[in-house]
N, C-alpha and C positions, 0 to 999 in steps of 0.2 A: 476545525480549519476548513472543512468542506471537501476533502479528497475523495471520500467515499461517495458523497452525493454526486460529485462531478464524474467519477468513474462509472456510476450507475447510469447517469444521463447519457454518457458517451456510448455505453453498451446498448441502451434503449434506441439510440440513433444508428445502431449497427456498425460502430467503429471497432468492435471487438467484444470479447467476453471479459468481464470484470472479475479478477481474482481479488477477493476481499479478505485481507489478513484478519480483520476484526471479526468477520463472520466465522472464520475457522476457529479463532480464539473463543468466540461465543459458543460454538458447538462443543468445544472442549469443556468450557465452564459448565454448560448444562449437563454434560455427560460424566465428566470425572472431577469436576469441582474447580479446577484451575489449570494453568499451563506450567506450574512450578516443576522444574526439573526436566521438562521435555521440549524446551525451546528449539533445540537442534532438530528434533524430529518434526516439529511444526514447519521449520524451514525446509526440510526435505520434502514434506508433503506439498508445500506450495510449489517447489521446483518440479515435483512429479506432475502436479496439475498443469503447470505451465508447459512442461514438455509434451504432455498428451495433447493439449489444446493446440500448441504451435506446430507439433508434428502432423496434426490433422489439417493444417493450413488455416486454422482459425486465429485471427489476430487477437492479442491479449492486452488488456489494460491493467496496469499495476499502479495503484496509488501508493506512494511511499511517504513515510514520515521519518522515523528513526531507523533507517535502513542503512547498513554498511554497504559499501560498494560490492563486496563479495556476495551479499545476500540477493542482489538483483543481477549480478553478472551472468548467471545461468540463463535468465530470461533472454537477455540480449544475444548470448551465444547460440542458444537454441533457435531463436528467431532468424539469425543469419544463416544457420545451417538449413533451415526449412523454407527460406524465402517468405517468411511471415513477418509480422511486425509485433514487437512488444513495446507498447507505449508506456513509458514511465512518466508519471505525473508527480510533480513536487510543487506544492504551493509555496509562494514566497512569503513566509511569515518568520518572525524571529524565533530562534530556538527557545527563548524564554516563553513565548506564547504557546509553542508546541508542548513544552513541558507542562504548562498549566492545563492544557487540554487533556493530556494523557493521564494526569493524576486526578482529574475531576471525578467526583463520586459517581455521577451519571455514567461516565465513560467506563470506569473500573468495573462497575457491577455487570456490564455487558460482556466482559471477557475474562476478568480475573477478580472476582469479588473478595478473595482472601488476601490479596496483595496489599500491603500497607503502603502509604505514601512515601515513607522513608526508603523502603526497599526499591520502589519504582524509581524514585529520584536517583538512587545510586546506580541503577541499571541505565537510566538515561545518561547520566554523566559518563559512564563507561562506553556509551554508544552514541557519540556526537554525530550530528548531521554531516554527511559527506556529499560533495557535488559529484554527479555522474554525467559523463559526456552523453549527449543525445537525449537527456531527459527534457521534458517539457515543464518549464517553470512558469507558473502563473501567479498573478497577484491575488492574494486571499482577501484583499479589501474591496475587490470588485464584486458586483452582484453575480450570483451563480450563473445565470444565463449568459452574461458577458464573458465569463471565464470559459464556459462551454463553447461559445462562438469563437473565442480566441483560439482555443485548442483545435477546433474543427478547421479553422483557416490554416493552421499549421499542418494538420493531418491530410487535408485535401479531401476530395469527394469519396 
């Protein structure tokens, strides 16, 4: 759907540091094989990273897909406390399309090669998309540069 690409492009343009959930999962897959049974710890790791970055005054870009409100609430809370910004990016795509993307073989082997499609689909069904106030929602059908330009116009100089 393009959230990672957009987050990286915004980071390259100095709009913040991009916290890439999939990169964290990829590191785990390469190190311990998968994220099975340690998802809460992964969430804690992401929050700790965001807290360190935001507390140092560095704005943070968080691209989200199947994120519950409570999984990104800490980013926003820490940002308010530190007068930094946590930019949440959500692409406007259907939940069905996001599900297809998450269970794609190419995607799975990058962060959890042992997880079968059925288990992943069950997890997705238990974790539906939720809207979060203040997030930036962009149209995934637009070209990437247009989406980045649209976000930059919202974010300002």
